[in-house]
mmJSON file of the N, C-alpha and C atoms, coordinates in Angstrom:
{"data_MODEL":{"atom_site":{
"group_PDB":["ATOM","ATOM","ATOM","ATOM","ATOM","ATOM","ATOM","ATOM","ATOM","ATOM","ATOM","ATOM","ATOM","ATOM","ATOM","ATOM","ATOM","ATOM","ATOM","ATOM","ATOM","ATOM","ATOM","ATOM","ATOM","ATOM","ATOM","ATOM","ATOM","ATOM","ATOM","ATOM","ATOM","ATOM","ATOM","ATOM","ATOM","ATOM","ATOM","ATOM","ATOM","ATOM","ATOM","ATOM","ATOM","ATOM","ATOM","ATOM","ATOM","ATOM","ATOM","ATOM","ATOM","ATOM","ATOM","ATOM","ATOM","ATOM","ATOM","ATOM","ATOM","ATOM","ATOM","ATOM","ATOM","ATOM","ATOM","ATOM","ATOM","ATOM","ATOM","ATOM","ATOM","ATOM","ATOM","ATOM","ATOM","ATOM","ATOM","ATOM","ATOM","ATOM","ATOM","ATOM","ATOM","ATOM","ATOM","ATOM","ATOM","ATOM","ATOM","ATOM","ATOM","ATOM","ATOM","ATOM","ATOM","ATOM","ATOM","ATOM","ATOM","ATOM","ATOM","ATOM","ATOM","ATOM","ATOM","ATOM","ATOM","ATOM","ATOM","ATOM","ATOM","ATOM","ATOM","ATOM","ATOM","ATOM","ATOM","ATOM","ATOM","ATOM","ATOM","ATOM","ATOM","ATOM","ATOM","ATOM","ATOM","ATOM","ATOM","ATOM","ATOM","ATOM","ATOM","ATOM","ATOM","ATOM","ATOM","ATOM","ATOM","ATOM","ATOM","ATOM","ATOM","ATOM","ATOM","ATOM","ATOM","ATOM","ATOM","ATOM","ATOM","ATOM","ATOM","ATOM","ATOM","ATOM","ATOM","ATOM","ATOM","ATOM","ATOM","ATOM","ATOM","ATOM","ATOM","ATOM","ATOM","ATOM","ATOM","ATOM","ATOM","ATOM","ATOM","ATOM","ATOM","ATOM","ATOM","ATOM","ATOM","ATOM","ATOM","ATOM","ATOM","ATOM","ATOM","ATOM","ATOM","ATOM","ATOM","ATOM","ATOM","ATOM","ATOM","ATOM","ATOM","ATOM","ATOM","ATOM","ATOM","ATOM","ATOM","ATOM","ATOM","ATOM","ATOM","ATOM","ATOM","ATOM","ATOM","ATOM","ATOM","ATOM","ATOM","ATOM","ATOM","ATOM","ATOM","ATOM","ATOM","ATOM","ATOM","ATOM","ATOM","ATOM","ATOM","ATOM","ATOM","ATOM","ATOM","ATOM","ATOM","ATOM"],
"id":[1,2,3,4,5,6,7,8,9,10,11,12,13,14,15,16,17,18,19,20,21,22,23,24,25,26,27,28,29,30,31,32,33,34,35,36,37,38,39,40,41,42,43,44,45,46,47,48,49,50,51,52,53,54,55,56,57,58,59,60,61,62,63,64,65,66,67,68,69,70,71,72,73,74,75,76,77,78,79,80,81,82,83,84,85,86,87,88,89,90,91,92,93,94,95,96,97,98,99,100,101,102,103,104,105,106,107,108,109,110,111,112,113,114,115,116,117,118,119,120,121,122,123,124,125,126,127,128,129,130,131,132,133,134,135,136,137,138,139,140,141,142,143,144,145,146,147,148,149,150,151,152,153,154,155,156,157,158,159,160,161,162,163,164,165,166,167,168,169,170,171,172,173,174,175,176,177,178,179,180,181,182,183,184,185,186,187,188,189,190,191,192,193,194,195,196,197,198,199,200,201,202,203,204,205,206,207,208,209,210,211,212,213,214,215,216,217,218,219,220,221,222,223,224,225,226,227,228,229,230,231,232,233,234],
"type_symbol":["N","C","C","N","C","C","N","C","C","N","C","C","N","C","C","N","C","C","N","C","C","N","C","C","N","C","C","N","C","C","N","C","C","N","C","C","N","C","C","N","C","C","N","C","C","N","C","C","N","C","C","N","C","C","N","C","C","N","C","C","N","C","C","N","C","C","N","C","C","N","C","C","N","C","C","N","C","C","N","C","C","N","C","C","N","C","C","N","C","C","N","C","C","N","C","C","N","C","C","N","C","C","N","C","C","N","C","C","N","C","C","N","C","C","N","C","C","N","C","C","N","C","C","N","C","C","N","C","C","N","C","C","N","C","C","N","C","C","N","C","C","N","C","C","N","C","C","N","C","C","N","C","C","N","C","C","N","C","C","N","C","C","N","C","C","N","C","C","N","C","C","N","C","C","N","C","C","N","C","C","N","C","C","N","C","C","N","C","C","N","C","C","N","C","C","N","C","C","N","C","C","N","C","C","N","C","C","N","C","C","N","C","C","N","C","C","N","C","C","N","C","C","N","C","C","N","C","C","N","C","C","N","C","C"],
"label_atom_id":["N","CA","C","N","CA","C","N","CA","C","N","CA","C","N","CA","C","N","CA","C","N","CA","C","N","CA","C","N","CA","C","N","CA","C","N","CA","C","N","CA","C","N","CA","C","N","CA","C","N","CA","C","N","CA","C","N","CA","C","N","CA","C","N","CA","C","N","CA","C","N","CA","C","N","CA","C","N","CA","C","N","CA","C","N","CA","C","N","CA","C","N","CA","C","N","CA","C","N","CA","C","N","CA","C","N","CA","C","N","CA","C","N","CA","C","N","CA","C","N","CA","C","N","CA","C","N","CA","C","N","CA","C","N","CA","C","N","CA","C","N","CA","C","N","CA","C","N","CA","C","N","CA","C","N","CA","C","N","CA","C","N","CA","C","N","CA","C","N","CA","C","N","CA","C","N","CA","C","N","CA","C","N","CA","C","N","CA","C","N","CA","C","N","CA","C","N","CA","C","N","CA","C","N","CA","C","N","CA","C","N","CA","C","N","CA","C","N","CA","C","N","CA","C","N","CA","C","N","CA","C","N","CA","C","N","CA","C","N","CA","C","N","CA","C","N","CA","C","N","CA","C","N","CA","C","N","CA","C","N","CA","C","N","CA","C","N","CA","C","N","CA","C"],
"label_alt_id":[null,null,null,null,null,null,null,null,null,null,null,null,null,null,null,null,null,null,null,null,null,null,null,null,null,null,null,null,null,null,null,null,null,null,null,null,null,null,null,null,null,null,null,null,null,null,null,null,null,null,null,null,null,null,null,null,null,null,null,null,null,null,null,null,null,null,null,null,null,null,null,null,null,null,null,null,null,null,null,null,null,null,null,null,null,null,null,null,null,null,null,null,null,null,null,null,null,null,null,null,null,null,null,null,null,null,null,null,null,null,null,null,null,null,null,null,null,null,null,null,null,null,null,null,null,null,null,null,null,null,null,null,null,null,null,null,null,null,null,null,null,null,null,null,null,null,null,null,null,null,null,null,null,null,null,null,null,null,null,null,null,null,null,null,null,null,null,null,null,null,null,null,null,null,null,null,null,null,null,null,null,null,null,null,null,null,null,null,null,null,null,null,null,null,null,null,null,null,null,null,null,null,null,null,null,null,null,null,null,null,null,null,null,null,null,null,null,null,null,null,null,null,null,null,null,null,null,null,null,null,null,null,null,null],
"label_comp_id":["MET","MET","MET","LEU","LEU","LEU","ASP","ASP","ASP","GLU","GLU","GLU","GLU","GLU","GLU","ARG","ARG","ARG","ASP","ASP","ASP","GLY","GLY","GLY","GLY","GLY","GLY","VAL","VAL","VAL","ARG","ARG","ARG","LEU","LEU","LEU","SER","SER","SER","GLN","GLN","GLN","ASP","ASP","ASP","THR","THR","THR","HIS","HIS","HIS","VAL","VAL","VAL","HIS","HIS","HIS","PRO","PRO","PRO","ARG","ARG","ARG","ASP","ASP","ASP","VAL","VAL","VAL","SER","SER","SER","LEU","LEU","LEU","GLN","GLN","GLN","ASP","ASP","ASP","ALA","ALA","ALA","LEU","LEU","LEU","THR","THR","THR","ALA","ALA","ALA","VAL","VAL","VAL","ALA","ALA","ALA","ASP","ASP","ASP","PRO","PRO","PRO","VAL","VAL","VAL","ARG","ARG","ARG","ARG","ARG","ARG","THR","THR","THR","ILE","ILE","ILE","VAL","VAL","VAL","ARG","ARG","ARG","GLU","GLU","GLU","LEU","LEU","LEU","ALA","ALA","ALA","GLY","GLY","GLY","LEU","LEU","LEU","PRO","PRO","PRO","ASP","ASP","ASP","TRP","TRP","TRP","THR","THR","THR","THR","THR","THR","ALA","ALA","ALA","LEU","LEU","LEU","ASN","ASN","ASN","ARG","ARG","ARG","LEU","LEU","LEU","ARG","ARG","ARG","HIS","HIS","HIS","SER","SER","SER","GLU","GLU","GLU","PHE","PHE","PHE","ASP","ASP","ASP","GLU","GLU","GLU","ILE","ILE","ILE","PHE","PHE","PHE","PRO","PRO","PRO","GLY","GLY","GLY","LEU","LEU","LEU","LEU","LEU","LEU","ASP","ASP","ASP","LEU","LEU","LEU","VAL","VAL","VAL","LEU","LEU","LEU","ALA","ALA","ALA","GLU","GLU","GLU","HIS","HIS","HIS","ALA","ALA","ALA"],
"label_asym_id":["A","A","A","A","A","A","A","A","A","A","A","A","A","A","A","A","A","A","A","A","A","A","A","A","A","A","A","A","A","A","A","A","A","A","A","A","A","A","A","A","A","A","A","A","A","A","A","A","A","A","A","A","A","A","A","A","A","A","A","A","A","A","A","A","A","A","A","A","A","A","A","A","A","A","A","A","A","A","A","A","A","A","A","A","A","A","A","A","A","A","A","A","A","A","A","A","A","A","A","A","A","A","A","A","A","A","A","A","A","A","A","A","A","A","A","A","A","A","A","A","A","A","A","A","A","A","A","A","A","A","A","A","A","A","A","A","A","A","A","A","A","A","A","A","A","A","A","A","A","A","A","A","A","A","A","A","A","A","A","A","A","A","A","A","A","A","A","A","A","A","A","A","A","A","A","A","A","A","A","A","A","A","A","A","A","A","A","A","A","A","A","A","A","A","A","A","A","A","A","A","A","A","A","A","A","A","A","A","A","A","A","A","A","A","A","A","A","A","A","A","A","A","A","A","A","A","A","A","A","A","A","A","A","A"],
"label_entity_id":["1","1","1","1","1","1","1","1","1","1","1","1","1","1","1","1","1","1","1","1","1","1","1","1","1","1","1","1","1","1","1","1","1","1","1","1","1","1","1","1","1","1","1","1","1","1","1","1","1","1","1","1","1","1","1","1","1","1","1","1","1","1","1","1","1","1","1","1","1","1","1","1","1","1","1","1","1","1","1","1","1","1","1","1","1","1","1","1","1","1","1","1","1","1","1","1","1","1","1","1","1","1","1","1","1","1","1","1","1","1","1","1","1","1","1","1","1","1","1","1","1","1","1","1","1","1","1","1","1","1","1","1","1","1","1","1","1","1","1","1","1","1","1","1","1","1","1","1","1","1","1","1","1","1","1","1","1","1","1","1","1","1","1","1","1","1","1","1","1","1","1","1","1","1","1","1","1","1","1","1","1","1","1","1","1","1","1","1","1","1","1","1","1","1","1","1","1","1","1","1","1","1","1","1","1","1","1","1","1","1","1","1","1","1","1","1","1","1","1","1","1","1","1","1","1","1","1","1","1","1","1","1","1","1"],
"label_seq_id":[1,1,1,2,2,2,3,3,3,4,4,4,5,5,5,6,6,6,7,7,7,8,8,8,9,9,9,10,10,10,11,11,11,12,12,12,13,13,13,14,14,14,15,15,15,16,16,16,17,17,17,18,18,18,19,19,19,20,20,20,21,21,21,22,22,22,23,23,23,24,24,24,25,25,25,26,26,26,27,27,27,28,28,28,29,29,29,30,30,30,31,31,31,32,32,32,33,33,33,34,34,34,35,35,35,36,36,36,37,37,37,38,38,38,39,39,39,40,40,40,41,41,41,42,42,42,43,43,43,44,44,44,45,45,45,46,46,46,47,47,47,48,48,48,49,49,49,50,50,50,51,51,51,52,52,52,53,53,53,54,54,54,55,55,55,56,56,56,57,57,57,58,58,58,59,59,59,60,60,60,61,61,61,62,62,62,63,63,63,64,64,64,65,65,65,66,66,66,67,67,67,68,68,68,69,69,69,70,70,70,71,71,71,72,72,72,73,73,73,74,74,74,75,75,75,76,76,76,77,77,77,78,78,78],
"pdbx_PDB_ins_code":[null,null,null,null,null,null,null,null,null,null,null,null,null,null,null,null,null,null,null,null,null,null,null,null,null,null,null,null,null,null,null,null,null,null,null,null,null,null,null,null,null,null,null,null,null,null,null,null,null,null,null,null,null,null,null,null,null,null,null,null,null,null,null,null,null,null,null,null,null,null,null,null,null,null,null,null,null,null,null,null,null,null,null,null,null,null,null,null,null,null,null,null,null,null,null,null,null,null,null,null,null,null,null,null,null,null,null,null,null,null,null,null,null,null,null,null,null,null,null,null,null,null,null,null,null,null,null,null,null,null,null,null,null,null,null,null,null,null,null,null,null,null,null,null,null,null,null,null,null,null,null,null,null,null,null,null,null,null,null,null,null,null,null,null,null,null,null,null,null,null,null,null,null,null,null,null,null,null,null,null,null,null,null,null,null,null,null,null,null,null,null,null,null,null,null,null,null,null,null,null,null,null,null,null,null,null,null,null,null,null,null,null,null,null,null,null,null,null,null,null,null,null,null,null,null,null,null,null,null,null,null,null,null,null],
"Cartn_x":[25.657,25.458,27.009,26.865,27.869,27.788,28.441,28.35,28.947,29.91,30.723,32.086,32.905,33.97,35.216,36.262,37.357,38.372,39.222,40.843,40.472,39.693,39.651,38.948,38.86,38.653,36.858,36.69,35.148,35.115,34.146,33.721,32.164,32.193,30.631,30.2,28.88,28.011,28.495,27.963,28.173,27.696,26.515,25.864,26.085,27.21,27.28,28.482,28.646,29.795,30.008,31.003,31.111,31.821,31.232,31.586,32.991,34.075,35.569,35.581,34.335,34.813,34.963,34.181,34.201,35.129,36.352,37.468,38.481,39.174,40.242,41.324,42.762,43.501,44.582,44.555,44.942,43.946,43.034,42.356,42.675,43.026,43.072,44.28,45.467,46.798,46.749,46.127,45.915,45.555,44.85,43.995,44.8,45.515,46.54,47.858,48.023,49.461,49.313,47.981,47.752,48.304,49.309,49.372,48.106,47.511,46.2,45.246,44.851,43.888,44.331,45.488,46.342,46.192,46.135,45.811,44.528,43.518,42.481,41.79,42.27,42.031,42.547,43.649,44.216,43.276,42.999,41.858,40.34,40.046,38.713,38.951,40.256,40.264,40.137,40.297,40.432,38.72,37.964,36.603,35.752,34.585,33.753,32.739,32.394,31.621,30.268,29.838,28.806,28.708,29.946,30.235,29.538,30.139,29.516,28.871,27.647,27.234,28.277,28.472,29.228,30.644,31.373,32.708,33.033,33.286,33.597,34.416,35.505,36.488,35.953,35.808,35.203,36.193,37.112,38.176,38.206,37.189,37.057,36.418,35.747,35.562,36.5,37.145,38.529,39.701,39.746,40.551,40.17,38.771,38.477,39.041,39.04,39.522,40.993,41.643,42.996,43.514,44.027,44.188,45.576,45.615,46.717,47.111,46.374,46.546,46.27,44.773,44.896,45.623,45.695,46.953,48.224,48.697,50.017,49.612,48.59,48.312,48.626,47.914,47.512,48.692,49.9,51.044,51.976,51.665,52.897,53.077,52.209,53.015,52.846,52.77,52.175,53.435],
"Cartn_y":[48.911,47.897,47.203,46.765,46.091,44.5,43.543,42.073,41.693,42.068,41.124,41.964,41.765,42.531,41.403,41.836,40.415,41.433,40.613,40.872,42.307,42.758,44.069,45.277,45.055,45.518,45.624,46.593,46.403,45.913,44.737,44.769,44.987,45.422,46.17,45.528,45.536,45.124,45.917,45.658,46.125,47.974,47.989,49.424,50.363,50.199,50.75,51.419,52.842,53.898,54.128,53.733,53.87,55.149,56.091,57.298,57.473,58.29,58.344,58.296,58.848,58.542,57.276,56.363,54.825,54.292,54.809,54.059,54.1,53.043,53.395,53.984,54.394,54.688,53.66,52.321,51.084,50.953,51.105,50.358,51.712,52.612,54.012,53.634,53.489,53.095,52.267,50.99,49.997,50.235,50.771,51.187,52.111,53.183,53.706,53.277,51.817,51.265,50.577,50.487,49.381,50.536,50.251,51.441,51.318,50.285,50.086,50.956,51.147,52.193,53.314,53.857,55.283,55.566,54.642,55.324,55.477,54.736,55.083,56.096,56.824,58.045,58.948,59.002,59.998,60.183,59.154,59.174,59.966,59.495,60.085,61.272,62.269,63.312,64.253,63.649,64.57,64.646,63.934,63.722,64.574,65.446,66.052,64.983,65.465,64.623,63.982,64.531,64.249,62.895,62.965,62.044,60.401,59.975,58.537,58.552,58.064,58.102,56.758,55.793,54.534,55.483,55.569,56.005,57.409,58.135,59.511,59.616,60.515,60.851,61.944,61.22,62.33,62.66,63.811,64.241,65.212,65.912,66.727,66.071,64.731,64.244,63.529,62.906,62.228,63.148,64.485,65.237,65.788,65.425,66.251,64.953,63.487,62.642,62.121,62.304,61.934,62.885,64.11,65.443,65.053,65.827,65.599,64.055,62.814,61.974,61.631,62.15,62.011,63.113,64.119,64.936,64.22,63.763,62.736,61.581,61.055,60.349,60.899,62.455,62.756,63.596,63.69,64.121,63.506,62.471,61.416,61.361,61.326,61.641,62.843,63.896,65.259,65.932],
"Cartn_z":[217.601,218.61,219.099,220.156,220.49,220.22,219.49,219.365,220.86,220.751,221.789,222.304,223.279,223.156,223.283,222.665,222.446,222.545,223.446,223.68,224.471,225.25,225.61,224.848,223.705,222.074,222.235,221.236,221.136,219.743,219.629,218.232,217.52,216.708,216.352,215.513,215.482,214.222,212.869,211.837,210.422,210.479,210.943,211.056,212.134,213.085,213.976,214.143,214.688,214.812,216.014,216.821,218.25,218.515,219.215,219.489,220.136,219.662,219.877,221.462,222.575,224.061,224.382,223.372,224.089,223.124,222.651,222.158,222.878,223.622,224.515,223.434,224.431,223.636,222.85,223.542,223.048,221.39,221.677,220.082,219.46,219.633,218.551,218.235,219.472,218.6,217.423,217.97,217.28,215.718,215.757,214.784,213.697,214.167,213.249,212.987,213.629,213.673,212.293,211.655,210.541,209.128,208.227,207.116,206.312,206.259,205.483,206.085,207.062,207.787,207.621,207.72,207.59,206.32,205.439,204.047,203.744,204.375,204.296,204.85,206.231,206.82,206.139,205.142,204.501,203.298,202.848,201.691,201.621,202.982,203.832,204.092,204.258,204.943,203.848,202.364,201.266,200.857,201.249,200.755,201.599,201.167,201.725,202.745,203.781,204.84,204.448,203.554,202.74,201.918,201.211,200.281,200.336,201.556,201.987,203.677,203.976,205.19,205.799,204.988,205.87,205.962,205.64,205.676,205.556,207.037,206.699,208.004,207.91,209.009,209.856,211.094,211.861,212.819,212.298,212.691,214.107,213.738,215.361,216.547,216.258,217.184,217.895,216.97,217.42,218.168,217.453,218.036,219.55,219.661,221.262,222.379,222.078,222.75,222.704,221.172,221.015,220.536,220.805,220.229,219.353,218.331,217.511,216.472,217.09,216.848,215.185,214.621,213.407,212.565,212.837,212.251,212.02,213.162,212.635,211.646,211.483,210.379,209.014,209.213,207.776,207.114,208.309,208.016,207.506,207.778,207.35,205.92,205.323,203.489,203.048,203.771,203.212,202.807],
"occupancy":[1.0,1.0,1.0,1.0,1.0,1.0,1.0,1.0,1.0,1.0,1.0,1.0,1.0,1.0,1.0,1.0,1.0,1.0,1.0,1.0,1.0,1.0,1.0,1.0,1.0,1.0,1.0,1.0,1.0,1.0,1.0,1.0,1.0,1.0,1.0,1.0,1.0,1.0,1.0,1.0,1.0,1.0,1.0,1.0,1.0,1.0,1.0,1.0,1.0,1.0,1.0,1.0,1.0,1.0,1.0,1.0,1.0,1.0,1.0,1.0,1.0,1.0,1.0,1.0,1.0,1.0,1.0,1.0,1.0,1.0,1.0,1.0,1.0,1.0,1.0,1.0,1.0,1.0,1.0,1.0,1.0,1.0,1.0,1.0,1.0,1.0,1.0,1.0,1.0,1.0,1.0,1.0,1.0,1.0,1.0,1.0,1.0,1.0,1.0,1.0,1.0,1.0,1.0,1.0,1.0,1.0,1.0,1.0,1.0,1.0,1.0,1.0,1.0,1.0,1.0,1.0,1.0,1.0,1.0,1.0,1.0,1.0,1.0,1.0,1.0,1.0,1.0,1.0,1.0,1.0,1.0,1.0,1.0,1.0,1.0,1.0,1.0,1.0,1.0,1.0,1.0,1.0,1.0,1.0,1.0,1.0,1.0,1.0,1.0,1.0,1.0,1.0,1.0,1.0,1.0,1.0,1.0,1.0,1.0,1.0,1.0,1.0,1.0,1.0,1.0,1.0,1.0,1.0,1.0,1.0,1.0,1.0,1.0,1.0,1.0,1.0,1.0,1.0,1.0,1.0,1.0,1.0,1.0,1.0,1.0,1.0,1.0,1.0,1.0,1.0,1.0,1.0,1.0,1.0,1.0,1.0,1.0,1.0,1.0,1.0,1.0,1.0,1.0,1.0,1.0,1.0,1.0,1.0,1.0,1.0,1.0,1.0,1.0,1.0,1.0,1.0,1.0,1.0,1.0,1.0,1.0,1.0,1.0,1.0,1.0,1.0,1.0,1.0,1.0,1.0,1.0,1.0,1.0,1.0],
"B_iso_or_equiv":[0.0,0.0,0.0,0.0,0.0,0.0,0.0,0.0,0.0,0.0,0.0,0.0,0.0,0.0,0.0,0.0,0.0,0.0,0.0,0.0,0.0,0.0,0.0,0.0,0.0,0.0,0.0,0.0,0.0,0.0,0.0,0.0,0.0,0.0,0.0,0.0,0.0,0.0,0.0,0.0,0.0,0.0,0.0,0.0,0.0,0.0,0.0,0.0,0.0,0.0,0.0,0.0,0.0,0.0,0.0,0.0,0.0,0.0,0.0,0.0,0.0,0.0,0.0,0.0,0.0,0.0,0.0,0.0,0.0,0.0,0.0,0.0,0.0,0.0,0.0,0.0,0.0,0.0,0.0,0.0,0.0,0.0,0.0,0.0,0.0,0.0,0.0,0.0,0.0,0.0,0.0,0.0,0.0,0.0,0.0,0.0,0.0,0.0,0.0,0.0,0.0,0.0,0.0,0.0,0.0,0.0,0.0,0.0,0.0,0.0,0.0,0.0,0.0,0.0,0.0,0.0,0.0,0.0,0.0,0.0,0.0,0.0,0.0,0.0,0.0,0.0,0.0,0.0,0.0,0.0,0.0,0.0,0.0,0.0,0.0,0.0,0.0,0.0,0.0,0.0,0.0,0.0,0.0,0.0,0.0,0.0,0.0,0.0,0.0,0.0,0.0,0.0,0.0,0.0,0.0,0.0,0.0,0.0,0.0,0.0,0.0,0.0,0.0,0.0,0.0,0.0,0.0,0.0,0.0,0.0,0.0,0.0,0.0,0.0,0.0,0.0,0.0,0.0,0.0,0.0,0.0,0.0,0.0,0.0,0.0,0.0,0.0,0.0,0.0,0.0,0.0,0.0,0.0,0.0,0.0,0.0,0.0,0.0,0.0,0.0,0.0,0.0,0.0,0.0,0.0,0.0,0.0,0.0,0.0,0.0,0.0,0.0,0.0,0.0,0.0,0.0,0.0,0.0,0.0,0.0,0.0,0.0,0.0,0.0,0.0,0.0,0.0,0.0,0.0,0.0,0.0,0.0,0.0,0.0],
"pdbx_formal_charge":[null,null,null,null,null,null,null,null,null,null,null,null,null,null,null,null,null,null,null,null,null,null,null,null,null,null,null,null,null,null,null,null,null,null,null,null,null,null,null,null,null,null,null,null,null,null,null,null,null,null,null,null,null,null,null,null,null,null,null,null,null,null,null,null,null,null,null,null,null,null,null,null,null,null,null,null,null,null,null,null,null,null,null,null,null,null,null,null,null,null,null,null,null,null,null,null,null,null,null,null,null,null,null,null,null,null,null,null,null,null,null,null,null,null,null,null,null,null,null,null,null,null,null,null,null,null,null,null,null,null,null,null,null,null,null,null,null,null,null,null,null,null,null,null,null,null,null,null,null,null,null,null,null,null,null,null,null,null,null,null,null,null,null,null,null,null,null,null,null,null,null,null,null,null,null,null,null,null,null,null,null,null,null,null,null,null,null,null,null,null,null,null,null,null,null,null,null,null,null,null,null,null,null,null,null,null,null,null,null,null,null,null,null,null,null,null,null,null,null,null,null,null,null,null,null,null,null,null,null,null,null,null,null,null],
"auth_seq_id":[1,1,1,2,2,2,3,3,3,4,4,4,5,5,5,6,6,6,7,7,7,8,8,8,9,9,9,10,10,10,11,11,11,12,12,12,13,13,13,14,14,14,15,15,15,16,16,16,17,17,17,18,18,18,19,19,19,20,20,20,21,21,21,22,22,22,23,23,23,24,24,24,25,25,25,26,26,26,27,27,27,28,28,28,29,29,29,30,30,30,31,31,31,32,32,32,33,33,33,34,34,34,35,35,35,36,36,36,37,37,37,38,38,38,39,39,39,40,40,40,41,41,41,42,42,42,43,43,43,44,44,44,45,45,45,46,46,46,47,47,47,48,48,48,49,49,49,50,50,50,51,51,51,52,52,52,53,53,53,54,54,54,55,55,55,56,56,56,57,57,57,58,58,58,59,59,59,60,60,60,61,61,61,62,62,62,63,63,63,64,64,64,65,65,65,66,66,66,67,67,67,68,68,68,69,69,69,70,70,70,71,71,71,72,72,72,73,73,73,74,74,74,75,75,75,76,76,76,77,77,77,78,78,78],
"auth_comp_id":["MET","MET","MET","LEU","LEU","LEU","ASP","ASP","ASP","GLU","GLU","GLU","GLU","GLU","GLU","ARG","ARG","ARG","ASP","ASP","ASP","GLY","GLY","GLY","GLY","GLY","GLY","VAL","VAL","VAL","ARG","ARG","ARG","LEU","LEU","LEU","SER","SER","SER","GLN","GLN","GLN","ASP","ASP","ASP","THR","THR","THR","HIS","HIS","HIS","VAL","VAL","VAL","HIS","HIS","HIS","PRO","PRO","PRO","ARG","ARG","ARG","ASP","ASP","ASP","VAL","VAL","VAL","SER","SER","SER","LEU","LEU","LEU","GLN","GLN","GLN","ASP","ASP","ASP","ALA","ALA","ALA","LEU","LEU","LEU","THR","THR","THR","ALA","ALA","ALA","VAL","VAL","VAL","ALA","ALA","ALA","ASP","ASP","ASP","PRO","PRO","PRO","VAL","VAL","VAL","ARG","ARG","ARG","ARG","ARG","ARG","THR","THR","THR","ILE","ILE","ILE","VAL","VAL","VAL","ARG","ARG","ARG","GLU","GLU","GLU","LEU","LEU","LEU","ALA","ALA","ALA","GLY","GLY","GLY","LEU","LEU","LEU","PRO","PRO","PRO","ASP","ASP","ASP","TRP","TRP","TRP","THR","THR","THR","THR","THR","THR","ALA","ALA","ALA","LEU","LEU","LEU","ASN","ASN","ASN","ARG","ARG","ARG","LEU","LEU","LEU","ARG","ARG","ARG","HIS","HIS","HIS","SER","SER","SER","GLU","GLU","GLU","PHE","PHE","PHE","ASP","ASP","ASP","GLU","GLU","GLU","ILE","ILE","ILE","PHE","PHE","PHE","PRO","PRO","PRO","GLY","GLY","GLY","LEU","LEU","LEU","LEU","LEU","LEU","ASP","ASP","ASP","LEU","LEU","LEU","VAL","VAL","VAL","LEU","LEU","LEU","ALA","ALA","ALA","GLU","GLU","GLU","HIS","HIS","HIS","ALA","ALA","ALA"],
"auth_asym_id":["A","A","A","A","A","A","A","A","A","A","A","A","A","A","A","A","A","A","A","A","A","A","A","A","A","A","A","A","A","A","A","A","A","A","A","A","A","A","A","A","A","A","A","A","A","A","A","A","A","A","A","A","A","A","A","A","A","A","A","A","A","A","A","A","A","A","A","A","A","A","A","A","A","A","A","A","A","A","A","A","A","A","A","A","A","A","A","A","A","A","A","A","A","A","A","A","A","A","A","A","A","A","A","A","A","A","A","A","A","A","A","A","A","A","A","A","A","A","A","A","A","A","A","A","A","A","A","A","A","A","A","A","A","A","A","A","A","A","A","A","A","A","A","A","A","A","A","A","A","A","A","A","A","A","A","A","A","A","A","A","A","A","A","A","A","A","A","A","A","A","A","A","A","A","A","A","A","A","A","A","A","A","A","A","A","A","A","A","A","A","A","A","A","A","A","A","A","A","A","A","A","A","A","A","A","A","A","A","A","A","A","A","A","A","A","A","A","A","A","A","A","A","A","A","A","A","A","A","A","A","A","A","A","A"],
"auth_atom_id":["N","CA","C","N","CA","C","N","CA","C","N","CA","C","N","CA","C","N","CA","C","N","CA","C","N","CA","C","N","CA","C","N","CA","C","N","CA","C","N","CA","C","N","CA","C","N","CA","C","N","CA","C","N","CA","C","N","CA","C","N","CA","C","N","CA","C","N","CA","C","N","CA","C","N","CA","C","N","CA","C","N","CA","C","N","CA","C","N","CA","C","N","CA","C","N","CA","C","N","CA","C","N","CA","C","N","CA","C","N","CA","C","N","CA","C","N","CA","C","N","CA","C","N","CA","C","N","CA","C","N","CA","C","N","CA","C","N","CA","C","N","CA","C","N","CA","C","N","CA","C","N","CA","C","N","CA","C","N","CA","C","N","CA","C","N","CA","C","N","CA","C","N","CA","C","N","CA","C","N","CA","C","N","CA","C","N","CA","C","N","CA","C","N","CA","C","N","CA","C","N","CA","C","N","CA","C","N","CA","C","N","CA","C","N","CA","C","N","CA","C","N","CA","C","N","CA","C","N","CA","C","N","CA","C","N","CA","C","N","CA","C","N","CA","C","N","CA","C","N","CA","C","N","CA","C","N","CA","C","N","CA","C","N","CA","C","N","CA","C","N","CA","C"],
"pdbx_PDB_model_num":[1,1,1,1,1,1,1,1,1,1,1,1,1,1,1,1,1,1,1,1,1,1,1,1,1,1,1,1,1,1,1,1,1,1,1,1,1,1,1,1,1,1,1,1,1,1,1,1,1,1,1,1,1,1,1,1,1,1,1,1,1,1,1,1,1,1,1,1,1,1,1,1,1,1,1,1,1,1,1,1,1,1,1,1,1,1,1,1,1,1,1,1,1,1,1,1,1,1,1,1,1,1,1,1,1,1,1,1,1,1,1,1,1,1,1,1,1,1,1,1,1,1,1,1,1,1,1,1,1,1,1,1,1,1,1,1,1,1,1,1,1,1,1,1,1,1,1,1,1,1,1,1,1,1,1,1,1,1,1,1,1,1,1,1,1,1,1,1,1,1,1,1,1,1,1,1,1,1,1,1,1,1,1,1,1,1,1,1,1,1,1,1,1,1,1,1,1,1,1,1,1,1,1,1,1,1,1,1,1,1,1,1,1,1,1,1,1,1,1,1,1,1,1,1,1,1,1,1,1,1,1,1,1,1]
}}}
């Protein structure tokens, strides 16, 4: 569920996952600009999808909308 919109971005409630098609390019770039978030993405990439319901890397879903973006993040320290 969307709680509110702030600065053109989407703020989510705790139990909501937004679909990648609803993420703007600016929001995606802002997210991967943060080194802590990039570290989390790399850590999630090494885990099976079933490891945790709350945090999982939705690589194929994001790749449909932002081709190659997560690959760049994953290759950063490879």
